[in-house]
ROBAVEX-804773 format. One line per 2 residues: number of its first residue (from 1); their letters; for each residue x, y, z of N, C-alpha, C. Coordinates in steps of 0.02 Angstrom, whole numbers, m for minus. Layout:
N
NUM	a	X:Y:Z:X:Y:Z:X:Y:Z  ...
***
This chain:
252
1	ml	647:m322:m261:567:m266:m189:605:m288:m152  590:m276:m98:607:m324:m27:551:m316:10
3	ai	533:m394:41:486:m417:75:499:m430:117  455:m418:175:447:m431:269:424:m509:275
5	ig	425:m557:313:393:m602:323:401:m557:422  319:m554:452:337:m541:499:313:m608:521
7	gs	346:m603:624:309:m690:648:289:m659:708  287:m688:760:251:m687:820:276:m599:838
9	gl	258:m575:859:259:m521:879:227:m476:816  240:m499:762:238:m420:700:207:m450:677
11	gr	129:m453:693:78:m458:633:84:m413:591  83:m350:599:83:m269:559:162:m265:588
13	ls	127:m220:512:215:m163:535:170:m109:540  183:m72:582:136:0:594:179:60:527
15	al	246:49:562:278:88:519:267:108:443  236:57:391:232:70:337:177:118:341
17	es	185:149:281:137:216:252:128:207:173  68:203:158:46:221:100:11:152:100
19	tr	m21:132:134:m12:35:134:m78:30:92  m94:m16:40:m156:m37:11:m140:m138:13
21	qv	m181:m159:9:m196:m224:55:m194:m267:m60  m178:m321:m27:m203:m348:m113:m209:m448:m87
23	ka	m250:m490:m91:m289:m555:m84:m239:m575:m156  m210:m645:m130:m154:m637:m171:m183:m719:m184
25	vt	m202:m753:m271:m210:m816:m251:m164:m858:m311  m139:m890:m289:m57:m924:m270:m118:m1021:m318
27	py	m43:m1055:m353:m86:m1129:m403:m64:m1180:m300  m45:m1133:m241:m26:m1188:m205:m69:m1132:m153
29	ge	m144:m1142:m154:m184:m1109:m107:m165:m1036:m92  m187:m1000:m28:m192:m959:m23:m142:m937:39
31	ps	m109:m872:39:m48:m869:89:m108:m834:171  m39:m823:211:m61:m854:263:m106:m787:287
33	ap	m98:m712:222:m134:m647:244:m114:m621:174  m178:m558:163:m136:m508:120:m63:m475:92
35	lv	m54:m474:83:m2:m434:36:m3:m379:83  34:m319:113:22:m265:131:89:m233:86
37	lg	69:m175:40:117:m178:m8:102:m90:25  154:m54:50:178:4:79:253:28:53
39	rl	261:105:91:329:120:77:350:140:168  408:146:183:454:90:216:513:140:179
41	nq	515:203:243:575:227:205:577:283:153  547:281:140:512:327:84:535:264:11
43	cd	531:191:37:561:145:m16:489:84:m3  472:79:m89:411:27:m73:410:m65:m57
45	il	383:m69:m32:409:m157:5:331:m191:14  330:m253:30:281:m307:25:297:m314:115
47	fl	245:m366:139:254:m364:227:189:m419:210  221:m479:252:159:m525:231:162:m553:295
49	ar	144:m565:354:104:m593:395:118:m681:417  169:m683:417:159:m765:426:111:m812:455
51	hg	105:m778:504:34:m823:564:m31:m779:517  m44:m758:501:m102:m746:471:m150:m672:535
53	en	m168:m649:517:m237:m599:548:m242:m652:605  m235:m591:649:m236:m637:724:m199:m662:743
55	hr	m135:m666:706:m117:m745:767:m147:m801:773  m172:m808:712:m247:m886:715:m215:m957:663
57	lp	m111:m924:638:m124:m982:598:m49:m1044:647  m50:m1095:663:m2:m1130:695:41:m1121:658
59	ph	135:m1134:664:198:m1165:651:171:m1200:573  155:m1265:592:161:m1306:550:78:m1334:531
61	ri	50:m1274:531:m24:m1248:482:m12:m1204:435  50:m1162:424:68:m1138:388:60:m1129:322
63	ny	37:m1111:257:64:m1138:174:121:m1085:166  184:m1104:187:221:m1093:145:246:m1053:82
65	ra	243:m1113:79:248:m1116:m10:176:m1056:m83  144:m1052:m45:93:m983:m57:120:m930:m20
67	nl	140:m926:31:160:m873:61:242:m848:15  253:m868:m11:338:m884:m57:300:m835:m98
69	wa	260:m902:m153:243:m896:m235:197:m842:m230  179:m822:m163:129:m728:m184:195:m681:m183
71	lr	220:m670:m121:284:m634:m136:311:m633:m173  347:m685:m235:381:m675:m250:362:m671:m361
73	aq	261:m672:m331:256:m628:m409:211:m572:m376  216:m544:m330:209:m474:m313:290:m418:m324
75	ga	345:m468:m369:399:m446:m357:430:m441:m319  450:m477:m267:475:m506:m204:562:m520:m253
77	kn	622:m495:m254:679:m506:m251:711:m543:m182  716:m493:m99:725:m517:m45:698:m514:m22
79	iv	692:m588:57:665:m548:107:689:m559:167  645:m525:203:713:m520:274:644:m558:325
81	av	652:m617:364:616:m647:389:632:m637:460  547:m622:469:569:m587:582:557:m641:609
83	at	588:m688:645:572:m728:688:592:m756:762  530:m748:785:548:m749:871:581:m834:893
85	vg	626:m824:923:662:m893:946:659:m878:1033  695:m931:1012:733:m948:1113:817:m968:1099
87	gi	811:m936:1173:916:m942:1149:951:m1004:1195  980:m1031:1118:1026:m1087:1178:1100:m1086:1192
89	ga	1112:m1053:1132:1204:m1045:1147:1203:m986:1199  1292:m970:1221:1308:m925:1227:1309:m835:1193
91	gf	1275:m807:1216:1273:m746:1185:1200:m736:1160  1161:m797:1162:1087:m783:1132:1030:m762:1213
93	ga	1052:m738:1224:1011:m713:1302:948:m700:1259  884:m688:1301:842:m645:1294:833:m551:1310
95	gt	816:m583:1211:819:m507:1219:866:m461:1149  925:m523:1145:979:m540:1081:913:m515:1007
97	la	967:m456:970:958:m493:905:1033:m542:873  961:m589:819:1029:m624:783:1019:m612:728
99	ip	1064:m636:661:1062:m631:601:1096:m705:595  1061:m749:588:1062:m862:588:1105:m892:525
101	dq	1168:m906:497:1189:m909:473:1198:m993:433  1155:m1021:483:1121:m1080:489:1059:m1124:498
103	il	1042:m1183:502:971:m1192:501:994:m1268:492  947:m1311:565:972:m1363:576:865:m1386:574
105	dy	867:m1428:547:746:m1431:520:758:m1496:555  737:m1487:608:665:m1559:637:575:m1552:626
107	tw	566:m1528:595:515:m1512:566:515:m1585:525  416:m1590:526:382:m1677:500:334:m1673:461
109	gr	311:m1674:399:224:m1671:386:242:m1582:344  280:m1550:348:262:m1491:287:261:m1478:248
111	ds	226:m1432:225:236:m1455:116:310:m1426:86  350:m1464:100:431:m1422:124:484:m1418:51
113	ty	456:m1443:m24:442:m1410:m57:408:m1398:m145  413:m1371:m177:402:m1337:m251:399:m1421:m296
115	fn	448:m1484:m273:428:m1524:m333:425:m1557:m306  341:m1557:m265:303:m1643:m263:278:m1662:m285
117	gd	267:m1626:m367:230:m1678:m424:158:m1629:m405  140:m1588:m361:27:m1600:m356:28:m1532:m368
119	vv	71:m1489:m412:42:m1424:m441:101:m1459:m520  70:m1447:m561:125:m1419:m637:136:m1365:m656
121	qf	97:m1317:m616:110:m1243:m674:173:m1220:m587  231:m1247:m653:318:m1211:m614:346:m1184:m667
123	di	386:m1128:m655:446:m1107:m727:481:m1149:m759  493:m1181:m706:557:m1238:m767:525:m1324:m766
125	da	546:m1337:m790:519:m1397:m798:541:m1460:m787  596:m1480:m741:613:m1520:m715:647:m1535:m655
127	vr	657:m1575:m581:647:m1564:m529:714:m1551:m517  745:m1508:m466:812:m1449:m471:853:m1474:m409
129	hi	890:m1511:m376:901:m1515:m331:965:m1443:m301  938:m1403:m238:966:m1332:m231:997:m1356:m187
131	df	1072:m1291:m196:1124:m1323:m146:1115:m1262:m67  1095:m1310:m44:1071:m1264:3:1138:m1264:85
133	tq	1197:m1288:56:1267:m1269:102:1253:m1203:114  1241:m1171:108:1214:m1091:174:1175:m1091:144
135	py	1151:m1082:190:1037:m1057:188:995:m1017:162  1049:m962:194:1041:m900:185:1075:m865:158
137	ce	1045:m788:124:1064:m776:62:1129:m723:106  1190:m706:92:1268:m672:125:1236:m604:117
139	tl	1230:m613:50:1209:m520:13:1174:m506:90  1103:m544:72:1070:m511:120:1080:m490:211
141	rg	1116:m555:208:1127:m549:257:1177:m477:287  1213:m476:231:1297:m446:259:1222:m363:247
143	kl	1177:m361:221:1157:m276:223:1094:m283:279  1090:m351:299:1062:m338:362:1108:m335:426
145	ag	1169:m340:459:1206:m322:481:1236:m257:463  1225:m217:428:1244:m147:415:1176:m112:405
147	aa	1146:m138:400:1086:m76:426:1078:m47:513  1114:m155:525:1100:m151:613:1124:m77:619
149	qr	1183:m116:611:1236:m29:614:1219:40:627  1201:41:571:1168:117:548:1136:119:627
151	ag	1101:82:629:1008:78:661:1039:111:734  1129:67:753:1132:66:799:1139:36:853
153	ea	1081:m25:812:1077:m100:865:1130:m138:862  1136:m184:917:1198:m240:901:1135:m287:891
155	vq	1188:m341:854:1151:m375:844:1201:m454:844  1189:m506:871:1216:m564:864:1233:m594:792
157	lg	1298:m600:754:1294:m615:685:1325:m692:687  1265:m724:649:1283:m776:650:1235:m844:692
159	gt	1233:m879:696:1243:m936:732:1196:m996:704  1165:m1061:698:1135:m1083:688:1065:m1098:731
161	ya	1019:m1086:679:916:m1061:692:890:m1141:697  866:m1197:757:846:m1271:749:748:m1254:747
163	at	741:m1289:707:688:m1264:679:648:m1352:719  588:m1307:766:545:m1374:775:487:m1367:743
165	qg	440:m1424:776:373:m1422:766:328:m1378:773  344:m1377:811:261:m1343:865:199:m1374:857
167	pr	171:m1339:884:136:m1288:928:190:m1268:985  165:m1331:990:224:m1343:1086:295:m1314:1078
169	le	280:m1269:1147:395:m1289:1173:386:m1327:1192  495:m1349:1167:537:m1390:1206:525:m1420:1236
171	ta	551:m1520:1271:569:m1511:1317:636:m1497:1375  651:m1481:1390:746:m1479:1426:746:m1516:1390
173	ae	754:m1588:1377:770:m1628:1354:831:m1613:1283  756:m1602:1233:763:m1603:1150:810:m1524:1175
175	ia	784:m1474:1225:817:m1448:1223:922:m1446:1219  924:m1474:1272:1010:m1500:1273:992:m1586:1208
177	rl	958:m1589:1162:998:m1630:1110:992:m1566:1055  953:m1521:1052:974:m1452:1008:1060:m1430:1011
179	sr	1081:m1446:1047:1124:m1383:1108:1199:m1434:1060  1153:m1502:1091:1228:m1555:1056:1251:m1544:982
181	dg	1186:m1543:932:1204:m1515:874:1200:m1480:859  1225:m1441:884:1248:m1378:916:1203:m1300:861
183	ad	1148:m1305:865:1101:m1256:880:1108:m1212:965  1094:m1151:904:1079:m1068:944:1042:m1041:983
185	mv	988:m1073:913:942:m1051:952:869:m1079:935  807:m1062:951:778:m1111:915:696:m1096:906
187	gm	691:m1101:849:618:m1076:829:576:m1139:788  515:m1110:756:434:m1147:722:445:m1153:656
189	tg	476:m1105:639:424:m1056:552:499:m1053:514  570:m1099:542:637:m1073:468:634:m1106:428
191	mp	589:m1162:431:584:m1191:365:511:m1277:375  493:m1266:317:537:m1256:273:537:m1164:232
193	ea	532:m1144:233:539:m1065:238:597:m1041:214  662:m1051:243:716:m1044:186:722:m1071:105
195	al	718:m1130:125:741:m1207:72:683:m1167:20  616:m1151:40:555:m1142:m21:573:m1073:m66
197	ar	618:m1021:m29:644:m956:m23:679:m1000:m74  741:m1040:m83:814:m1055:m123:781:m1088:m185
199	el	718:m1147:m160:689:m1151:m248:679:m1110:m253  645:m1041:m250:621:m984:m289:686:m949:m304
201	nl	739:m948:m322:779:m878:m337:785:m829:m269  747:m834:m246:734:m757:m201:798:m802:m140
203	cy	836:m710:m119:878:m698:m65:856:m705:m15  831:m732:55:826:m728:95:845:m776:184
205	at	839:m706:192:880:m690:269:852:m696:339  861:m708:391:833:m701:461:844:m655:508
207	la	803:m601:520:827:m584:569:768:m601:657  825:m628:692:783:m677:733:794:m622:812
209	vv	717:m642:841:710:m614:900:706:m649:946  757:m644:992:784:m681:1072:721:m648:1114
211	vn	705:m686:1148:616:m659:1175:636:m717:1250  671:m774:1279:688:m810:1305:732:m858:1323
213	aa	745:m874:1371:794:m933:1357:754:m998:1353  772:m1044:1314:758:m1098:1277:743:m1164:1338
215	ag	700:m1218:1362:665:m1220:1409:756:m1293:1433  719:m1279:1515:810:m1310:1532:862:m1279:1544
217	tg	894:m1216:1528:917:m1159:1525:912:m1058:1559  976:m1054:1618:951:m989:1625:874:m988:1663
219	as	848:m939:1646:813:m935:1680:738:m952:1667  722:m1009:1620:715:m1038:1616:718:m1135:1615
221	kt	759:m1136:1708:770:m1207:1708:702:m1255:1698  630:m1225:1755:624:m1270:1762:556:m1261:1739
223	ai	564:m1185:1715:471:m1187:1685:498:m1095:1619  455:m1124:1551:469:m1052:1509:396:m987:1543
225	dl	415:m933:1548:390:m884:1578:360:m851:1519  333:m877:1513:287:m841:1435:254:m790:1445
227	pr	235:m745:1484:210:m667:1471:269:m629:1486  351:m653:1497:399:m632:1533:406:m630:1442
229	ae	409:m667:1409:434:m668:1339:366:m626:1297  323:m668:1302:296:m598:1257:307:m520:1297
231	av	318:m498:1346:340:m415:1361:402:m405:1282  448:m451:1313:501:m424:1275:542:m449:1203
233	gr	479:m457:1200:477:m467:1121:459:m401:1092  375:m379:1140:354:m315:1118:398:m286:1127
235	al	458:m282:1182:491:m215:1179:561:m235:1117  553:m254:1101:616:m282:1063:587:m243:972
237	ma	528:m260:960:488:m244:902:511:m150:877  538:m116:931:545:m56:920:620:m58:882
239	rv	662:m95:910:741:m117:886:735:m161:812  655:m197:788:672:m228:748:643:m207:688
241	ts	628:m144:696:593:m93:676:646:m48:644  671:m25:651:749:6:662:769:12:611
243	il	820:m73:609:827:m99:600:769:m130:495  730:m107:503:708:m144:453:704:m68:402
245	re	700:m26:446:698:65:407:777:39:381  845:32:364:876:48:344:900:m16:315
247	va	864:m50:299:858:m118:248:832:m106:192  788:m77:197:716:m33:161:758:16:108
249	ad	796:62:147:835:100:104:902:108:82  909:14:84:1007:m16:75:963:m6:m23
251	gd	887:m2:m25:866:m14:m81:886:m109:m104  862:m139:m167:852:m219:m172:924:m232:m188
***
């Protein structure tokens, strides 16, 4: 089954039909919000609001482990994570949709693995060192790209997502460092979400929504226009939904 994790600007998926909510319980606590089961383009999917109802959870307080565990327990095998980001690299201006292929992790203090020894309920017996060379599922990335093409939506294929701690936005100097490190976009929720999905053998890919130029770049040379970024994000969600409709119809 396909699961969609909605980020900032996608706290609910209004296109879902025949919905019902499931209040999940996991060994790692409660997920951000009840899971929503419904139909999109005549296909069954799961939806989870990453930041909870009314966007109450900042990035560093999200229970990523519970979120991924709950989705898998409900039958999810493929996960499309919608994430709002700032653009850094050329070709990642505001209004761009992107399907990144790499991650840089600058987060800290988050529960970033199921192998902490804090919960013994797991379906393998020993610590497993996952291969994270390619952090996103290439099969699902291909399905996203195909869905965008069928929907008539242009997307930037590839790019490196830098995951920062938040909830504050970055300084111009920090963005300059990220650029030197090879980042094309910056967000706050890409990790440990992607790594946890890999630990659970879930096929995970991100659809990144660029809503502004990152600090110190482009139109954000002196300050980021947050109301404008929010407006750009709202306008892009119709395009995001069009792609999600097509990827849902692509099946498991």
